[in-house]
N, C-alpha and C positions, 0 to 999 in steps of 0.2 A: 126166171120170168123174162118174158119177151118184151122188150122196151117198144113204145109205141112212137111212130113218126110222123109228123105231118107232111114234109116234104118228101116226093118220091125218088129226087136225087139222092145218090149216096152221101150222109153225113160227112161234112167237114169243117175244119177249123175249130181251133180252141179258142174260146171266148171269154172275157171277162169285163163286167162293168165296173170301171174305177170310180167309186163313192166320194174319192176325196177331191175336192174342186182345187186345192193347192198343190197337188202332188202328181206329177208329170212321169212319164217313162219314157227317155230316152234310149234305154237298154231294157232287152228282154229280160224278165225275170227266170226264165229257164234257162236259155244258153248264153245270157250278157252279151250277144251281139246286138248292134245299133238296130234300133226300130226306125220305120219310117212311115211317112203319112200316106194313106191310101184310102180311096172312097170305096166303099161298099153298099150295095142294095141290101139293108137289113130289113127282115121281116118282123115287125113288132106285133104283140098280143096285148091290147090295150084293155084289157078286162073282158070287152064284149067285141072288140073292133080289131080288124087286122089292117095294119097299114105298112106299105112299104117305102122305106125313107133312103135315100142317098146321102150316105153320112160319112164324114173323113175320121178314120180312127187311125191308132197307133198299130203298125202291123210287123212281125217277124216273120221273113220268107221263110227260112230254115225249117222253124218250129210251127209255122201255119197259126200261129198266135194273133189273135185280135183283140186290143184293148179299146173300149169305147168310155169316153168321160161322160158319167151320168147326167151331171149337170148341163152339159151342152146338149145332150141328148133331150131332156127335159124342156130347156129353152126352145128347141124345135118344136117339140110338143106344143108349147104354150102358142106358138104360130098357128098350130094345127087347131086346137081348141078354140082360137079366137074366130077362125073360118068356119068350123063345124061345131057351134055351141051345142047343138043337139046330141052330141056324140059324147058318152061317158067315159072318161078315163080312170080306171080305178087302180090298176096295178101296170107297171112295165114289166114286159117279158120280150126277149128277144129270142125268137123260135129257130131263126137261121138266116140265110142268106139266099136270095134271089138270082137266077142266072142273070148275068148284065145286059145281055142282048134282049131276055124278054123284058126285063125291066125298061131299057131305054124304048123298045118299041112299046110299051104301055103308055109312055109318056107322050108319045106322038100322036097321031091322028087316029090310031086304034084306039083309044081309049083304055082303061083300067081292065087288068085280067080278071076273068071270072074265076071261081073258088077252084074250080077244076084245073084251070089253067096256072094258077098261083101253084097249086101243088105239085103239077108235072114239072115246074122250074124252080123248085125250092129245096135246098139241101140244108136239113136240120144240123144245129151245132153239135159237132162231135163230142166235144170234151169241155162242158163249161166249168167255169173255174171263179173263185172267190179271191178277191182282193185283200189281204190283210197287212196294213203298213202301221208299223209302230214308230211314233214320231220321236225322233232324237230329242234329248232335254239336256241342259246345262245343268250341272250337279256341282256345289262347290266343294272341292277337296278339302278334307279334314287336315288340320295342321297340327302337328304335336311340337311342343317345344322341349327340348331335352335339357334340362337345366337346373 
């Protein structure tokens, strides 16, 4: 079965949305190396609308693994919804990343990218991941008295 891609650039990056607001990743879940902050122009599908948003994520260079914090992304979308109340935001789905130069050009005097231009400069997520985290809990040790 052939997979369908939105972007015309080669799919790139592993990507995960972190649904846990109180859990941060300083080390990569794949290779255990330190992750660092990096800004990515993410292409978001919001139900019926496409939005390109420059967003700072955690990034592992060797694995090309991006982790975005869902609650921070949703906070940015609240600002977007306040400015554009007519746009309906049903679901949040990260389609891919937009080429940085094209994204920066769209922020300048050139205006927003058309749909065809956006497709030309977008690379889809190669390997979407899901973060599953089990919180550690304290358990009282059972003590037996011998005697």
